[in-house]
Each structure stands twice: as C-alpha cells, then as structure tokens.
Backbone as JSON, one array per atom type, in Angstrom:
{
  "sequence": "XXXXXXXXXXXXXXXXXXXXXXXXXXXXXXXXXXXXXXXXXXXXXXXXXXXXXXXXXXXXXXXXXXXXXXXXXXXXXXXXXXXXXXXXXXXXXXXXXXXXXXXXXXXXXXXXXXXXXXXXXXXXXXXXXXXXXXXXXXXXXXXXXXXXXXXXXXXXXXXXXXXXXXXXXXXXXXXXXXXXXXXXXXXXXXXXXXXXXXXXXXXXXXXXXXXXXXXXXXXXXXXXXXXXXXXXXXXXXX",
  "N": [[-3.93, 3.57, -42.1], [-4.5, 6.13, -40.69], [-3.05, 8.27, -41.81], [-4.62, 8.27, -43.83], [-7.55, 9.16, -42.47], [-6.29, 11.45, -41.37], [-6.08, 12.89, -43.5], [-8.97, 12.78, -44.35], [-9.91, 14.47, -42.44], [-8.08, 17.22, -42.73], [-9.15, 17.66, -45.61], [-11.59, 18.01, -44.92], [-11.75, 20.06, -43.27], [-10.77, 22.14, -45.42], [-12.81, 22.86, -46.62], [-14.76, 23.68, -45.19], [-13.71, 25.92, -45.05], [-13.87, 27.19, -47.7], [-15.12, 28.99, -49.91], [-18.45, 30.08, -49.82], [-21.09, 30.59, -52.29], [-23.09, 30.42, -53.59], [-24.06, 27.87, -56.06], [-21.2, 27.29, -56.41], [-18.27, 24.99, -56.21], [-15.75, 25.66, -55.07], [-13.2, 23.68, -53.75], [-12.15, 20.37, -54.93], [-12.85, 16.99, -54.55], [-11.08, 14.22, -55.28], [-11.12, 10.7, -56.61], [-8.72, 8.57, -56.85], [-8.09, 4.7, -58.79], [-5.36, 2.9, -59.67], [-2.92, 1.95, -62.15], [0.28, 0.23, -61.13], [3.92, 0.29, -61.94], [6.74, -1.02, -60.43], [9.83, -0.71, -60.09], [12.32, -2.08, -57.71], [14.65, -2.79, -57.81], [16.99, -3.26, -56.06], [15.67, -4.87, -53.99], [14.63, -7.29, -55.83], [17.22, -8.35, -56.35], [18.04, -8.79, -54.13], [15.88, -11.01, -53.62], [17.06, -12.77, -55.31], [18.99, -13.18, -53.77], [18.39, -14.78, -51.81], [17.35, -17.24, -53.14], [19.0, -18.33, -54.27], [20.5, -19.02, -51.86], [18.51, -21.04, -50.82], [19.08, -22.6, -52.76], [22.29, -23.73, -52.39], [21.5, -25.2, -50.04], [20.85, -27.59, -51.12], [18.54, -27.18, -52.64], [16.1, -26.83, -55.11], [14.62, -24.14, -55.2], [12.31, -22.01, -56.74], [11.98, -18.84, -58.63], [8.69, -17.38, -58.01], [7.31, -15.71, -58.0], [7.85, -11.86, -58.52], [7.6, -9.26, -57.71], [5.42, -7.59, -59.26], [3.41, -5.69, -61.14], [0.83, -3.9, -59.26], [-2.21, -3.22, -58.6], [-2.87, 0.63, -57.74], [-3.47, 2.89, -55.16], [-4.99, 5.92, -54.87], [-6.22, 9.34, -52.64], [-7.38, 12.51, -52.82], [-7.3, 15.8, -52.48], [-8.33, 18.86, -53.54], [-7.46, 22.86, -54.08], [-8.46, 25.53, -56.16], [-5.62, 28.41, -56.57], [-4.68, 30.4, -58.22], [-6.19, 31.67, -61.38], [-7.12, 28.54, -63.33], [-5.29, 26.66, -62.39], [-4.26, 24.41, -59.42], [-3.82, 23.48, -56.54], [-3.15, 21.43, -53.58], [-3.88, 18.2, -51.39], [-2.52, 14.78, -50.93], [-2.92, 11.4, -50.78], [-1.84, 7.98, -50.5], [-1.89, 5.01, -51.92], [-0.39, 1.44, -51.64], [1.37, -1.86, -52.99], [3.08, -4.81, -53.31], [5.21, -7.7, -54.29], [7.06, -10.88, -53.4], [8.09, -13.91, -54.3], [9.87, -16.88, -53.58], [9.96, -20.45, -53.68], [9.73, -23.6, -53.15], [8.88, -27.19, -53.64], [8.35, -30.79, -52.99], [7.85, -34.76, -52.37], [8.4, -34.35, -49.59], [7.66, -32.33, -48.37], [8.05, -28.23, -48.48], [9.01, -25.47, -48.78], [9.59, -21.93, -48.83], [10.04, -18.69, -49.27], [8.48, -15.49, -48.55], [7.81, -12.0, -49.41], [6.51, -8.96, -49.0], [6.45, -5.63, -49.46], [4.55, -2.55, -48.14], [3.36, 0.46, -49.23], [2.77, 3.98, -47.98], [2.1, 6.68, -48.57], [1.78, 10.32, -47.98], [1.71, 13.75, -49.37], [2.1, 16.8, -51.24], [0.4, 18.44, -54.38], [0.36, 19.64, -56.99], [-1.27, 21.67, -59.8], [-1.88, 22.69, -63.29], [-3.79, 23.77, -65.66], [-5.33, 23.4, -68.74], [-7.36, 24.58, -71.06], [-8.97, 23.13, -73.5], [-11.81, 22.03, -75.02], [-15.36, 23.36, -74.01], [-15.81, 21.81, -72.1], [-13.54, 19.31, -71.52], [-10.2, 19.28, -70.73], [-6.68, 19.37, -70.85], [-4.24, 18.12, -68.52], [-1.91, 19.08, -66.32], [0.79, 17.94, -64.14], [2.24, 17.49, -60.87], [3.36, 15.53, -57.91], [4.56, 15.69, -54.65], [5.62, 13.4, -52.68], [6.09, 11.91, -49.42], [6.79, 8.81, -48.25], [6.26, 6.17, -46.7], [7.35, 3.06, -46.16], [6.97, -0.51, -45.78], [8.36, -3.25, -45.05], [8.03, -7.04, -44.86], [9.28, -10.22, -44.29], [8.95, -13.08, -44.49], [9.24, -16.62, -43.83], [8.94, -19.87, -44.6], [8.73, -23.76, -43.85], [7.56, -27.31, -44.82], [8.65, -30.03, -43.52], [8.05, -33.11, -43.51], [4.63, -33.09, -42.67], [5.55, -31.27, -40.48], [5.52, -28.23, -39.14], [7.94, -25.09, -39.94], [8.16, -22.02, -39.69], [9.51, -18.22, -39.89], [9.44, -14.63, -38.91], [10.25, -11.12, -39.78], [9.79, -7.71, -39.72], [10.84, -4.87, -41.38], [11.44, -1.42, -42.26], [11.47, 1.84, -43.96], [11.55, 5.13, -44.99], [11.26, 7.63, -47.72], [11.52, 9.92, -49.71], [9.26, 11.21, -52.87], [8.64, 12.0, -56.17], [6.24, 12.83, -58.55], [5.29, 13.11, -61.66], [2.97, 13.98, -63.93], [0.55, 13.84, -66.92], [-2.32, 14.21, -67.88], [-6.02, 13.45, -69.04], [-8.74, 15.35, -69.55], [-12.24, 15.3, -68.17], [-14.97, 17.09, -68.06], [-17.66, 17.86, -66.18], [-20.48, 19.97, -65.21], [-20.27, 19.23, -61.68], [-19.11, 17.28, -62.15], [-16.05, 14.94, -62.92], [-13.84, 13.39, -64.99], [-10.94, 11.64, -65.45], [-8.57, 10.38, -67.42], [-4.97, 9.54, -66.49], [-1.45, 9.77, -66.41], [2.39, 8.96, -65.85], [5.39, 9.1, -64.55], [6.74, 7.86, -61.47], [10.08, 8.78, -59.66], [11.87, 7.73, -57.33], [13.34, 8.38, -54.22], [14.1, 6.39, -52.36], [15.44, 4.68, -49.67], [17.22, 3.07, -47.16], [16.5, -0.3, -45.69], [15.16, -0.41, -42.75], [15.39, -2.99, -39.71], [12.63, -3.34, -37.87], [12.16, -3.44, -35.37], [14.98, -2.4, -34.44], [16.79, 0.74, -35.28], [19.32, 0.77, -36.12], [20.11, -1.35, -37.58], [20.27, -2.28, -40.43], [18.6, -3.7, -43.76], [20.52, -6.12, -45.22], [21.0, -6.53, -48.81], [22.25, -8.99, -49.92], [24.42, -9.05, -52.23], [25.24, -5.86, -53.17], [25.15, -4.74, -51.45], [22.9, -2.16, -48.9], [20.12, -2.83, -48.82], [17.25, -1.56, -50.16], [14.07, 0.47, -50.48], [11.95, 1.1, -53.43], [10.82, 2.57, -55.33], [10.42, 3.33, -57.8], [8.74, 3.86, -61.18], [6.36, 3.64, -63.37], [3.49, 4.76, -63.76], [-0.78, 4.57, -64.1], [-3.74, 5.52, -64.53], [-6.88, 6.22, -63.6], [-9.49, 8.46, -62.05], [-11.7, 9.78, -60.97], [-13.88, 12.63, -59.8], [-15.13, 15.07, -57.66], [-16.07, 18.73, -57.95]],
  "CA": [[-4.93, 4.46, -41.44], [-3.91, 7.31, -39.56], [-2.88, 9.16, -42.83], [-6.14, 8.07, -44.49], [-8.38, 10.02, -41.73], [-5.63, 13.21, -41.32], [-6.27, 13.24, -45.13], [-10.36, 13.16, -44.95], [-10.06, 15.57, -41.94], [-7.83, 18.32, -43.91], [-10.05, 17.78, -46.39], [-12.72, 18.81, -44.12], [-11.26, 21.56, -43.19], [-10.7, 23.05, -46.58], [-14.74, 22.8, -47.12], [-15.53, 24.81, -44.4], [-13.03, 27.45, -45.56], [-14.34, 27.93, -49.18], [-16.33, 30.57, -49.85], [-19.73, 29.29, -50.46], [-21.36, 31.29, -53.68], [-24.34, 29.39, -53.84], [-23.42, 26.5, -56.89], [-19.82, 27.19, -56.4], [-17.91, 24.12, -55.14], [-14.23, 25.41, -55.34], [-12.2, 22.44, -53.38], [-12.05, 18.84, -55.83], [-12.28, 15.87, -54.35], [-10.52, 12.62, -56.04], [-10.03, 9.2, -56.09], [-7.37, 7.45, -58.34], [-7.65, 3.72, -59.06], [-4.41, 3.12, -60.87], [-1.44, 0.45, -62.16], [1.71, 0.71, -60.82], [5.04, -0.88, -62.28], [8.01, -0.85, -59.51], [11.38, -1.15, -60.24], [12.24, -2.94, -56.84], [15.97, -3.11, -57.82], [17.33, -4.02, -54.71], [14.77, -6.22, -53.43], [14.62, -8.3, -56.62], [18.37, -8.92, -55.81], [17.53, -9.87, -51.97], [14.94, -12.19, -53.34], [17.7, -14.19, -56.26], [19.57, -14.02, -53.22], [17.28, -15.52, -51.02], [16.81, -18.39, -53.45], [20.59, -18.7, -54.14], [20.85, -19.93, -50.41], [17.95, -22.53, -51.07], [20.68, -23.56, -53.64], [23.11, -23.85, -51.72], [21.48, -26.43, -49.15], [20.51, -28.53, -51.96], [17.11, -26.95, -52.36], [16.39, -26.06, -55.83], [14.21, -23.27, -55.12], [11.97, -20.59, -57.88], [11.27, -17.26, -57.88], [7.13, -17.52, -58.79], [6.48, -14.03, -58.27], [9.07, -10.85, -58.17], [7.32, -7.87, -57.01], [4.52, -7.56, -60.49], [2.53, -4.32, -61.12], [0.02, -3.7, -59.44], [-3.21, -1.86, -58.48], [-2.6, 1.65, -56.41], [-5.23, 4.14, -54.91], [-5.28, 7.5, -54.0], [-7.39, 10.1, -52.46], [-7.14, 13.65, -53.46], [-8.27, 17.53, -52.22], [-7.79, 20.3, -53.87], [-8.56, 24.0, -54.08], [-8.03, 26.7, -56.75], [-4.92, 29.59, -56.53], [-5.5, 30.73, -59.48], [-6.69, 31.04, -62.59], [-6.24, 27.15, -64.1], [-4.26, 26.43, -61.43], [-4.87, 24.25, -58.13], [-2.91, 23.21, -55.17], [-3.7, 20.55, -52.64], [-2.88, 16.81, -50.45], [-2.26, 13.84, -51.88], [-2.27, 9.97, -49.87], [-1.59, 6.96, -51.71], [-1.49, 3.46, -51.13], [-0.31, 0.38, -52.79], [1.25, -2.79, -52.19], [3.69, -5.7, -54.47], [5.47, -8.74, -53.51], [7.87, -11.62, -54.39], [8.07, -15.47, -53.23], [10.58, -17.95, -54.06], [8.95, -21.58, -53.38], [10.18, -25.28, -53.37], [8.01, -28.37, -53.14], [8.41, -31.81, -53.02], [6.75, -35.35, -51.77], [8.14, -34.22, -48.24], [7.0, -30.89, -47.89], [7.4, -27.56, -49.09], [10.35, -24.32, -48.96], [9.21, -20.81, -48.92], [10.52, -17.67, -48.57], [7.59, -14.38, -49.17], [8.46, -10.6, -49.42], [5.26, -8.23, -49.37], [6.34, -4.66, -49.32], [3.4, -1.81, -48.37], [3.46, 1.64, -48.63], [0.82, 4.7, -47.57], [2.33, 8.55, -48.81], [1.48, 11.59, -47.69], [2.17, 14.93, -49.88], [1.59, 18.08, -52.11], [0.11, 18.77, -55.3], [0.31, 21.3, -58.3], [-2.14, 21.38, -60.98], [-1.93, 23.2, -64.25], [-5.57, 23.34, -66.4], [-5.02, 23.52, -69.91], [-8.95, 23.61, -71.76], [-9.64, 22.41, -75.14], [-12.75, 22.47, -75.34], [-15.58, 23.47, -72.78], [-16.31, 20.2, -70.97], [-12.41, 18.6, -71.51], [-9.1, 19.72, -70.18], [-5.63, 19.04, -70.73], [-4.25, 18.26, -67.07], [-0.31, 18.3, -65.83], [0.76, 18.09, -62.45], [3.59, 17.03, -59.76], [2.95, 15.13, -57.11], [5.9, 15.56, -54.2], [5.39, 12.72, -51.51], [7.36, 11.48, -48.03], [6.55, 7.65, -48.43], [6.01, 5.33, -45.45], [7.19, 1.55, -46.87], [7.17, -1.37, -44.71], [8.71, -4.92, -45.63], [7.42, -8.15, -44.1], [9.94, -11.18, -44.86], [8.65, -14.59, -44.05], [10.18, -18.16, -44.53], [8.3, -21.04, -44.05], [9.4, -24.9, -44.33], [7.29, -28.1, -44.22], [9.74, -31.34, -43.83], [7.22, -34.45, -43.21], [4.35, -32.19, -42.05], [6.0, -29.9, -39.7], [5.51, -26.97, -40.51], [8.94, -24.19, -38.92], [8.54, -20.78, -39.68], [9.86, -17.36, -39.01], [9.07, -13.6, -39.62], [11.25, -10.56, -39.97], [9.56, -6.93, -40.44], [11.75, -4.01, -41.97], [10.52, -0.54, -42.76], [11.68, 2.71, -44.92], [10.84, 6.51, -45.09], [11.88, 8.05, -48.43], [10.67, 10.96, -50.99], [9.2, 10.5, -54.21], [8.09, 12.82, -56.91], [5.3, 11.99, -59.69], [5.03, 14.31, -62.7], [1.59, 13.72, -64.92], [-0.11, 14.26, -68.15], [-4.54, 13.93, -67.72], [-6.58, 14.17, -70.15], [-9.82, 14.89, -68.35], [-13.38, 15.68, -68.77], [-15.64, 17.96, -66.65], [-19.35, 18.38, -67.21], [-20.97, 20.42, -64.07], [-19.71, 19.04, -60.58], [-18.44, 16.18, -61.87], [-15.34, 14.77, -63.54], [-13.17, 12.02, -64.55], [-9.91, 12.15, -65.95], [-7.21, 9.33, -67.71], [-3.63, 9.92, -66.6], [0.09, 8.7, -66.94], [3.27, 9.21, -65.35], [6.14, 8.63, -63.95], [7.68, 8.54, -60.46], [10.8, 8.98, -59.36], [11.72, 7.55, -55.76], [14.94, 8.86, -53.97], [14.72, 5.41, -51.54], [16.07, 4.77, -48.66], [17.21, 2.3, -46.58], [15.38, -0.61, -44.71], [15.67, -0.43, -40.99], [14.92, -3.66, -38.82], [11.37, -2.46, -37.07], [12.49, -3.54, -33.77], [16.21, -1.98, -34.19], [16.48, 1.29, -36.03], [20.36, 1.32, -35.82], [20.51, -1.92, -38.3], [19.16, -2.03, -42.01], [18.67, -5.15, -43.85], [21.31, -6.41, -47.07], [20.4, -7.46, -50.14], [23.0, -10.43, -50.23], [24.96, -8.57, -53.05], [25.42, -4.76, -53.64], [24.76, -3.91, -50.25], [21.96, -2.2, -48.1], [18.55, -3.0, -49.56], [16.3, 0.1, -50.38], [12.94, 0.71, -51.17], [12.5, 1.7, -54.81], [8.98, 2.49, -55.99], [10.26, 4.06, -59.81], [8.51, 3.36, -62.46], [5.46, 4.08, -64.92], [1.52, 5.12, -62.94], [-1.29, 5.07, -65.09], [-4.76, 5.6, -63.06], [-8.21, 6.56, -63.78], [-9.36, 9.13, -61.88], [-13.24, 10.66, -60.77], [-14.01, 13.42, -58.37], [-16.18, 15.78, -57.76], [-16.0, 20.15, -57.82]],
  "C": [[-5.12, 5.71, -40.96], [-3.93, 8.21, -40.46], [-4.12, 9.32, -43.4], [-6.95, 9.48, -43.49], [-7.41, 11.52, -41.63], [-6.14, 13.66, -42.6], [-8.07, 13.87, -45.2], [-10.38, 14.61, -43.44], [-9.61, 17.06, -42.39], [-8.94, 19.04, -45.28], [-11.63, 18.86, -46.15], [-12.86, 20.4, -44.02], [-11.25, 23.12, -44.48], [-12.18, 23.56, -47.18], [-15.07, 24.06, -46.38], [-14.71, 26.44, -44.55], [-13.41, 28.0, -46.88], [-15.32, 29.0, -49.15], [-17.27, 29.82, -50.84], [-20.96, 31.01, -51.13], [-22.79, 30.65, -54.25], [-23.48, 27.69, -54.58], [-21.65, 26.37, -56.71], [-19.25, 26.56, -55.43], [-16.12, 24.38, -55.36], [-13.09, 24.53, -55.0], [-12.77, 21.6, -54.79], [-12.16, 18.03, -54.39], [-12.03, 14.67, -54.52], [-10.76, 11.66, -55.9], [-10.02, 8.81, -57.27], [-7.6, 5.87, -57.83], [-6.6, 3.66, -59.79], [-3.71, 1.73, -61.27], [-0.6, 0.7, -62.35], [2.53, -0.33, -61.4], [6.29, -0.56, -61.43], [8.67, -1.8, -60.37], [11.69, -2.75, -59.15], [13.9, -3.41, -57.22], [16.58, -3.79, -57.33], [16.31, -4.73, -53.91], [14.46, -7.29, -54.51], [16.13, -8.69, -56.81], [18.09, -9.85, -54.69], [16.76, -10.89, -52.34], [16.0, -13.26, -54.28], [19.08, -14.37, -54.8], [19.17, -15.14, -52.15], [17.25, -17.03, -51.95], [18.6, -19.35, -53.65], [21.25, -19.6, -52.96], [19.75, -20.88, -50.12], [19.13, -23.55, -51.54], [21.34, -24.16, -53.11], [22.79, -24.72, -50.54], [20.75, -27.24, -50.23], [18.76, -28.13, -52.86], [16.53, -26.35, -54.2], [14.77, -25.21, -55.96], [13.77, -22.11, -56.29], [11.54, -19.52, -57.49], [9.89, -17.18, -58.86], [6.5, -16.6, -59.41], [7.72, -13.07, -58.25], [8.5, -9.52, -58.02], [6.88, -7.36, -58.94], [4.05, -6.31, -60.0], [1.41, -4.7, -60.5], [-1.11, -2.57, -59.29], [-2.87, -0.9, -57.36], [-3.56, 2.68, -56.14], [-4.87, 5.17, -54.36], [-6.35, 8.47, -53.96], [-6.83, 11.82, -52.66], [-7.86, 14.85, -52.94], [-7.39, 18.72, -52.77], [-8.2, 21.48, -54.33], [-7.45, 24.84, -55.43], [-7.06, 27.96, -55.97], [-4.81, 30.39, -56.96], [-5.59, 30.87, -60.39], [-6.18, 30.25, -63.13], [-5.37, 26.33, -63.26], [-4.69, 26.22, -59.63], [-3.58, 23.6, -57.24], [-3.7, 21.81, -54.16], [-2.88, 19.12, -51.88], [-3.21, 15.94, -51.26], [-2.75, 12.29, -51.16], [-3.08, 9.02, -50.61], [-0.89, 5.92, -51.21], [-1.1, 2.06, -52.35], [0.84, -0.63, -52.34], [1.94, -4.25, -52.93], [4.33, -6.82, -53.44], [6.31, -10.01, -54.12], [7.89, -13.31, -53.26], [8.23, -16.32, -54.24], [10.07, -19.21, -52.81], [9.72, -22.93, -54.29], [9.5, -25.73, -53.14], [8.51, -29.96, -53.57], [7.81, -33.1, -52.47], [6.95, -34.75, -50.13], [7.98, -33.13, -47.87], [7.43, -29.9, -48.97], [9.19, -26.22, -48.17], [10.24, -23.01, -49.09], [9.36, -19.53, -48.44], [8.94, -15.91, -49.45], [7.78, -12.87, -48.32], [7.51, -10.05, -49.89], [5.73, -6.54, -48.73], [5.12, -3.83, -50.09], [3.68, -0.82, -48.2], [2.36, 2.59, -48.46], [2.1, 5.93, -47.5], [1.32, 9.34, -48.67], [1.77, 13.0, -48.46], [1.18, 16.34, -50.52], [1.62, 17.84, -53.5], [-0.35, 19.8, -56.33], [-0.24, 20.44, -59.68], [-2.05, 22.1, -61.82], [-3.15, 22.95, -65.41], [-4.79, 23.99, -67.73], [-6.23, 23.66, -71.17], [-8.35, 23.46, -72.98], [-10.38, 22.66, -75.38], [-13.89, 22.9, -73.82], [-15.89, 22.64, -71.84], [-14.47, 19.64, -70.99], [-10.85, 19.28, -71.91], [-8.1, 18.98, -70.02], [-4.9, 19.59, -69.18], [-2.91, 18.42, -66.66], [-0.21, 19.0, -64.68], [1.96, 17.19, -61.67], [3.26, 16.69, -58.78], [4.44, 15.17, -56.04], [5.07, 14.91, -53.07], [6.33, 12.07, -50.54], [6.16, 10.29, -48.4], [7.45, 6.79, -47.23], [6.42, 4.26, -46.05], [7.55, 0.62, -45.44], [6.93, -3.1, -45.28], [8.52, -6.46, -44.74], [8.28, -9.59, -45.05], [9.2, -12.62, -43.97], [9.1, -15.65, -44.84], [9.36, -19.46, -43.52], [8.54, -22.52, -44.52], [8.44, -25.86, -43.51], [8.0, -29.48, -44.08], [8.15, -31.87, -42.86], [5.87, -34.3, -42.2], [4.16, -31.08, -40.81], [6.17, -29.07, -39.88], [6.86, -25.85, -38.88], [8.73, -22.79, -39.79], [8.91, -19.41, -38.89], [9.79, -15.84, -39.65], [9.55, -12.12, -39.32], [10.59, -9.27, -40.52], [10.81, -5.7, -40.97], [11.08, -2.31, -42.16], [11.68, 0.48, -43.09], [11.47, 4.27, -44.8], [12.03, 7.31, -46.24], [10.65, 9.19, -48.83], [10.83, 10.67, -52.39], [8.46, 11.74, -54.77], [7.68, 12.3, -58.4], [4.88, 13.25, -60.79], [3.96, 13.67, -63.77], [0.89, 14.45, -65.72], [-1.3, 13.58, -67.85], [-5.05, 14.0, -68.76], [-8.55, 13.66, -70.04], [-11.33, 15.72, -68.82], [-14.67, 15.91, -67.55], [-16.91, 18.09, -66.97], [-19.98, 18.45, -65.49], [-19.98, 20.37, -62.97], [-18.82, 18.06, -60.98], [-17.75, 16.05, -62.68], [-14.42, 13.67, -63.7], [-11.8, 12.39, -65.8], [-9.01, 10.26, -66.35], [-6.3, 9.82, -67.6], [-2.33, 9.31, -66.53], [1.08, 9.79, -66.49], [4.03, 8.79, -65.26], [7.01, 8.96, -62.42], [8.98, 7.96, -60.36], [11.13, 8.74, -57.61], [13.22, 7.78, -54.9], [15.41, 7.31, -53.14], [15.5, 5.4, -50.74], [16.14, 3.55, -48.41], [16.63, 1.29, -45.73], [15.8, -1.04, -43.74], [14.92, -1.71, -40.51], [13.43, -2.53, -37.76], [11.74, -2.05, -35.94], [13.67, -2.61, -33.61], [16.42, -0.58, -35.48], [18.03, 1.65, -36.98], [21.03, -0.01, -37.21], [19.35, -1.81, -39.57], [19.55, -3.53, -42.9], [20.15, -5.36, -45.74], [20.5, -6.87, -47.86], [21.58, -8.82, -50.02], [24.13, -10.15, -51.39], [25.81, -7.05, -52.97], [25.75, -4.1, -52.19], [23.99, -3.97, -49.29], [20.5, -2.31, -49.13], [17.37, -2.17, -49.19], [15.18, -0.24, -50.55], [13.06, 0.96, -52.42], [11.37, 1.2, -56.09], [9.46, 3.0, -57.58], [9.58, 2.79, -60.57], [7.19, 3.68, -62.94], [3.98, 3.83, -63.73], [0.48, 5.28, -64.34], [-2.51, 4.74, -64.14], [-6.29, 6.22, -64.17], [-8.52, 7.41, -62.85], [-10.71, 9.53, -61.73], [-13.46, 11.39, -59.66], [-15.12, 14.53, -58.51], [-15.95, 17.43, -57.4], [-17.28, 21.15, -57.75]]
}
C-alpha cells in the first residue's frame, strides 16, 4: 500500500510539472490487468519436500495446487522525453501459491504456501507509429521486487486443530522486455502487450531474523523466482 501511495504522489508531481498548452497532456497514466506465469523452481522443490515429509510419516499427501498462473496488476505513469520515446514509473502487484493436502475420516493435514510481491521501478518505451491511431510499442521495465512468503501448516485430528505459521521475505531485481499493439484515439489509449520477466531471485529470509534463510529441502537455499511470461491489457489516458 505504501508503494501504491508513493506512486500516486509522484504521478501528481509530474502532472504539476507538465506544461499546460491548452489540450496538451504529455503525461500518460495507465492501468494494466494481466495474466502471469511464474517459474518458482525453488519453491516447487520446497513443495515437493513438504509432500515427502508428510509421506515419511505415512500421510499420503498430494500437491493439489503448485504456484499456478494468476492475474497481475500494474499502475504506470510516463512522460515523453524525446519524440516517440517515454520514460516513467511503474508499480506492480502479483500473488500465487501452493497447497499440499491430505484428508480422511479422522481429520486432515495441509500446508499452504502463499507468496506475494510488490515491485516498484522504471520503464522506458519506444513508439513506432503504424497508422494515425495504431502504434507498435516496445518497452523495458526495471523493477525492485519485494516478495513475502507465508507458510502455514494445519492439522486436524479428531476435531482438534493444530496450526503454525511462518513468514519470509526477499528483495530482488527483475527486468521485463515487452511488445505492445496500441490503439490511441484522442486522450484515450488501449493496448495488448506481452513479454517475459527475468528475475534475478534472492534468498528468502525469516521475517523475524534476516540472518537465517529458508531451505528448499534439496538444492539449498529457497529463493523467490518470478521468471515467466506476461500478457496484459493496458488502458490509459494521455
């Protein structure tokens, strides 16, 4: 939420600095709703380890959800700095997770792993006009990504519930090259874009003790890994 409010304040600051020449509105404010695929290799390894741990105790747990593709959201503000080129700021939010679960007549056992992210960064765009109203846009986003992972284990035995919960965090850097087909009419614009995010990843630390990191149970330290394809519908005003 703090990142979101900071983005709004910076957008208003740029709007205040924008030259007023009648109907000219050089700054663009845009919102994007997208569909994101995530690699999450390290956390998938951790989910397999959690499943194996249950099976060691004779509990035939299954992975019923494993970090599926989910919607993602962005808010952007950009201003032109030369002909057909824009630079600006971007705020990004996404969330996904996994569940390992078993149930029978005596109760159930489950582990939920939910990871969310908020990212804040810069964007650069180059516009290639195709017609008077249709543009081809290539862009690059550079993001600082704050990830938070919450692992909750819960067991019910004969109607008694036992649970524990542990949060983790990481800060990493990501880059997203994108291509967009954009329709612009007057002050209104709408576009369909796609690209691929490259996430440098980083260790997931215990929220209560940054000197300790989460282990994935196989290859070593667990990391956030947001690598994956991105597709989105973007709507804006200029």
